[in-house]
Residue frames as a rotation matrix with the C-alpha (Angstrom) as fourth column:
MET 1
0.575 0.818 0.002 0.01
0.818 -0.575 0.016 -0.01
0.014 -0.008 -1.000 0.00
TYR 2
-0.526 -0.751 0.399 1.33
0.764 -0.623 -0.165 3.43
0.373 0.218 0.902 -0.99
LEU 3
0.365 0.599 -0.712 0.53
0.803 -0.590 -0.084 6.60
-0.470 -0.541 -0.697 0.87
THR 4
-0.377 -0.500 0.779 0.75
0.789 -0.614 -0.013 9.92
0.485 0.610 0.627 -0.86
LYS 5
-0.412 0.210 -0.887 0.42
0.558 -0.711 -0.428 13.45
-0.720 -0.671 0.176 0.44
VAL 6
0.363 0.565 0.741 -2.01
0.903 -0.410 -0.129 15.82
0.231 0.716 -0.659 -1.26
ILE 7
-0.486 -0.589 -0.645 -0.33
0.684 -0.716 0.138 19.23
-0.543 -0.374 0.752 -1.65
THR 8
0.618 0.715 0.326 -2.13
0.783 -0.524 -0.335 22.42
-0.069 0.462 -0.884 -2.47
TYR 9
-0.586 -0.796 0.148 -0.27
0.809 -0.585 0.059 25.36
0.039 0.155 0.987 -3.92
VAL 10
0.551 0.750 -0.365 -1.54
0.776 -0.622 -0.107 28.77
-0.308 -0.224 -0.925 -2.87
SER 11
-0.224 -0.614 0.757 -0.45
0.841 -0.514 -0.168 31.77
0.492 0.599 0.632 -4.94
ILE 12
0.418 0.274 -0.866 0.04
0.716 -0.687 0.128 35.06
-0.560 -0.673 -0.483 -3.20
GLY 13
-0.261 -0.504 -0.824 0.51
-0.042 -0.846 0.531 38.32
-0.964 0.173 0.200 -5.05
ASN 14
0.683 0.517 -0.516 0.23
-0.512 -0.166 -0.843 39.22
-0.522 0.840 0.151 -8.71
ALA 15
0.965 -0.212 0.152 1.96
0.261 0.759 -0.596 37.44
0.011 0.615 0.788 -11.60
SER 16
0.523 -0.806 0.278 5.10
-0.183 -0.425 -0.886 39.64
0.832 0.413 -0.370 -11.55
ASP 17
-0.398 -0.713 0.577 5.96
-0.766 -0.087 -0.637 38.98
0.504 -0.696 -0.511 -7.91
LYS 18
0.519 0.725 -0.453 4.34
-0.448 0.682 0.578 35.60
0.728 -0.097 0.678 -7.38
VAL 19
-0.644 -0.579 0.500 5.05
-0.745 0.326 -0.583 33.95
0.174 -0.747 -0.641 -4.00
GLY 20
0.181 0.766 -0.617 3.64
-0.467 0.619 0.631 30.56
0.866 0.174 0.469 -3.19
LEU 21
-0.369 -0.184 0.911 2.93
-0.902 0.305 -0.304 28.40
-0.222 -0.934 -0.279 -0.20
TYR 22
-0.365 0.234 -0.901 2.49
-0.350 0.863 0.366 24.71
0.863 0.449 -0.233 -0.23
TYR 23
-0.245 0.396 0.885 0.01
-0.952 0.073 -0.296 23.11
-0.182 -0.915 0.360 2.19
THR 24
-0.936 0.058 -0.347 -0.51
-0.023 0.974 0.224 19.42
0.351 0.218 -0.911 2.67
GLN 25
-0.056 0.991 -0.122 -3.99
-0.004 0.121 0.993 18.16
0.998 0.056 -0.003 3.26
GLU 26
0.099 -0.006 -0.995 -3.01
0.923 0.375 0.089 17.51
0.373 -0.927 0.043 6.90
ASP 27
-0.857 -0.460 -0.234 -1.89
0.512 -0.811 -0.282 21.13
-0.060 -0.361 0.931 7.33
ARG 28
-0.678 0.652 0.339 -5.12
-0.279 -0.655 0.702 22.48
0.680 0.382 0.626 5.98
MET 29
0.275 0.806 -0.524 -7.21
0.312 0.441 0.842 20.30
0.909 -0.395 -0.130 8.32
GLU 30
-0.232 -0.415 -0.880 -5.03
0.967 0.004 -0.257 21.25
0.110 -0.910 0.401 11.31
ARG 31
-0.983 -0.099 0.153 -5.55
0.099 -0.995 -0.007 24.93
0.153 0.008 0.988 10.46
LEU 32
-0.226 0.972 0.058 -9.29
-0.176 -0.099 0.979 24.34
0.958 0.211 0.194 10.22
GLN 33
0.163 0.241 -0.957 -9.27
0.784 0.557 0.274 22.66
0.599 -0.795 -0.098 13.65
GLN 34
-0.605 -0.531 -0.594 -7.49
0.786 -0.520 -0.335 25.64
-0.131 -0.670 0.731 15.17
LYS 35
-0.905 0.294 0.307 -9.76
-0.137 -0.885 0.444 28.17
0.402 0.360 0.842 13.45
VAL 36
0.019 0.961 -0.277 -12.95
0.150 0.271 0.951 26.44
0.989 -0.060 -0.139 14.60
LYS 37
0.107 -0.067 -0.992 -11.75
0.971 0.221 0.090 26.44
0.213 -0.973 0.089 18.19
ALA 38
-0.856 -0.486 -0.174 -10.60
0.509 -0.852 -0.124 30.05
-0.088 -0.195 0.977 17.94
LEU 39
-0.561 0.754 0.342 -14.02
-0.119 -0.483 0.868 31.01
0.819 0.446 0.360 16.62
ARG 40
0.316 0.714 -0.624 -15.76
0.545 0.402 0.736 29.33
0.777 -0.573 -0.262 19.56
VAL 41
-0.209 -0.456 -0.865 -13.46
0.973 -0.185 -0.138 30.96
-0.097 -0.871 0.482 22.11
LYS 42
-0.964 -0.207 0.166 -13.84
0.233 -0.959 0.161 34.38
0.126 0.194 0.973 20.56
MET 43
-0.322 0.924 0.206 -17.63
-0.258 -0.295 0.920 34.08
0.911 0.243 0.333 20.56
GLY 44
-0.639 0.045 0.768 -17.70
-0.767 0.037 -0.640 32.51
-0.057 -0.998 0.011 24.06
TRP 45
0.398 0.839 -0.370 -19.46
-0.880 0.464 0.104 29.45
0.259 0.284 0.923 22.67
ALA 46
-0.121 -0.293 0.948 -19.37
-0.413 0.884 0.220 25.80
-0.903 -0.365 -0.228 23.67
GLN 47
-0.967 -0.250 0.054 -19.18
-0.074 0.475 0.877 23.25
-0.245 0.844 -0.478 20.87
GLU 48
-0.391 0.898 0.200 -22.94
0.852 0.435 -0.291 22.78
-0.348 0.057 -0.936 21.18
ASP 49
0.235 0.452 -0.861 -23.52
0.169 -0.891 -0.421 26.50
-0.957 -0.047 -0.286 20.65
LEU 50
-0.564 -0.504 -0.655 -21.47
-0.603 -0.290 0.743 26.52
-0.564 0.814 -0.140 17.41
ALA 51
-0.909 0.238 0.343 -23.32
0.370 0.838 0.400 23.41
-0.192 0.490 -0.850 16.24
ARG 52
0.001 0.986 -0.166 -26.66
0.773 -0.106 -0.625 25.08
-0.634 -0.128 -0.763 16.82
ASN 53
0.141 0.027 -0.990 -25.62
-0.202 -0.978 -0.055 28.28
-0.969 0.207 -0.132 15.02
ILE 54
-0.480 -0.335 -0.811 -24.56
-0.837 -0.104 0.538 26.55
-0.264 0.937 -0.230 11.84
ASN 55
0.441 0.896 -0.051 -27.15
-0.877 0.418 -0.236 23.75
-0.191 0.148 0.970 11.94
VAL 56
-0.071 -0.475 -0.877 -24.92
-0.429 0.808 -0.403 20.72
0.901 0.347 -0.261 12.48
SER 57
0.809 0.369 -0.457 -24.77
0.195 0.566 0.801 18.18
0.554 -0.737 0.386 15.26
LEU 58
0.754 -0.548 0.362 -22.51
-0.596 -0.340 0.727 18.41
-0.276 -0.764 -0.583 18.32
SER 59
0.506 -0.577 0.641 -20.67
0.290 0.814 0.503 15.32
-0.812 -0.069 0.580 17.23
THR 60
0.684 -0.247 0.686 -19.87
0.681 -0.119 -0.722 17.00
0.260 0.962 0.087 13.87
VAL 61
0.751 -0.431 0.500 -18.20
-0.445 -0.890 -0.100 19.97
0.488 -0.148 -0.860 15.58
GLN 62
0.636 -0.521 0.570 -16.34
-0.435 0.368 0.822 17.57
-0.637 -0.771 0.007 17.84
ARG 63
0.584 -0.393 0.710 -15.04
0.671 0.726 -0.151 15.67
-0.456 0.565 0.688 14.79
TRP 64
0.776 -0.284 0.563 -13.87
0.262 -0.667 -0.697 18.92
0.574 0.688 -0.444 13.19
GLU 65
0.656 -0.476 0.585 -11.92
-0.701 -0.671 0.241 19.93
0.278 -0.568 -0.774 16.31
THR 66
0.425 -0.462 0.778 -10.51
-0.569 0.533 0.627 16.59
-0.704 -0.709 -0.037 17.39
ARG 67
0.169 -0.326 0.930 -10.06
0.430 0.874 0.228 14.46
-0.887 0.361 0.288 14.28
GLY 68
-0.596 -0.430 -0.678 -9.89
-0.296 -0.667 0.684 17.07
-0.746 0.608 0.270 11.56
ALA 69
-0.176 0.636 0.752 -12.99
0.793 0.544 -0.274 15.86
-0.583 0.548 -0.600 9.73
LYS 70
-0.959 -0.195 0.208 -13.87
0.285 -0.676 0.679 17.86
0.008 0.710 0.704 6.65
PRO 71
-0.406 0.864 -0.297 -16.99
-0.052 -0.347 -0.937 19.98
-0.913 -0.364 0.186 6.82
THR 72
0.066 0.557 0.828 -19.64
0.907 0.313 -0.283 19.81
-0.417 0.770 -0.484 4.14
ARG 73
-0.552 -0.281 0.785 -19.84
0.699 -0.669 0.253 22.57
0.454 0.688 0.566 1.59
LEU 74
0.394 0.789 0.471 -22.79
0.278 -0.591 0.758 24.21
0.876 -0.168 -0.452 3.36
ALA 75
0.789 -0.151 -0.596 -21.04
0.602 -0.006 0.798 23.98
-0.124 -0.989 0.086 6.74
ARG 76
-0.296 -0.952 0.080 -17.87
0.937 -0.273 0.216 25.51
-0.183 0.139 0.973 5.21
GLN 77
-0.252 0.261 0.932 -19.93
0.486 -0.798 0.355 28.40
0.837 0.543 0.074 3.89
GLU 78
0.805 0.593 0.029 -21.42
0.217 -0.339 0.915 29.02
0.552 -0.730 -0.402 7.34
LEU 79
0.477 -0.716 -0.509 -18.01
0.798 0.110 0.593 28.71
-0.369 -0.689 0.624 9.01
ASN 80
-0.463 -0.694 0.551 -16.46
0.866 -0.487 0.114 31.14
0.190 0.530 0.826 6.54
ARG 81
0.213 0.639 0.739 -19.27
0.282 -0.765 0.580 33.63
0.936 0.085 -0.343 7.17
LEU 82
0.953 0.121 -0.276 -18.61
0.290 -0.117 0.950 33.40
0.082 -0.986 -0.147 10.96
PHE 83
0.096 -0.990 -0.108 -14.83
0.962 0.064 0.266 33.64
-0.256 -0.130 0.958 10.40
LYS 84
-0.394 -0.216 0.893 -15.31
0.663 -0.741 0.113 36.86
0.637 0.636 0.435 8.45
GLU 85
0.573 0.710 0.410 -17.75
0.143 -0.579 0.803 38.32
0.807 -0.401 -0.433 11.00
THR 86
0.941 -0.201 -0.270 -15.26
0.284 0.043 0.958 37.68
-0.181 -0.979 0.098 13.85
GLY 87
0.680 -0.714 -0.166 -12.16
-0.733 -0.664 -0.147 38.76
-0.006 0.222 -0.975 11.97
ILE 88
0.235 -0.584 0.777 -10.58
-0.147 0.769 0.622 35.28
-0.961 -0.260 0.095 11.83
GLU 89
-0.307 -0.447 -0.840 -8.46
-0.864 -0.238 0.443 34.93
-0.398 0.862 -0.313 8.67
VAL 90
0.713 0.688 0.137 -10.02
-0.525 0.652 -0.547 32.56
-0.465 0.318 0.826 6.20
């Protein structure tokens, strides 16, 4: 069995002074875990409060924070909305 890393290239700047960052899938999920927890702390919410605000179950929020599960598209949209409202970098 072979394991591979998924790497995402993120371009920063315009074409003439392009700088790039490479993120592995694991890096991206770890960043999401940290951002979800930071959002909750900033809002003073428990995991259950966040779940209620974006219409997911408590166990879903727990999976995002502890195991790095990937949110659904709708949940990502709601999370991004809250990140922007609270000033957390997306």
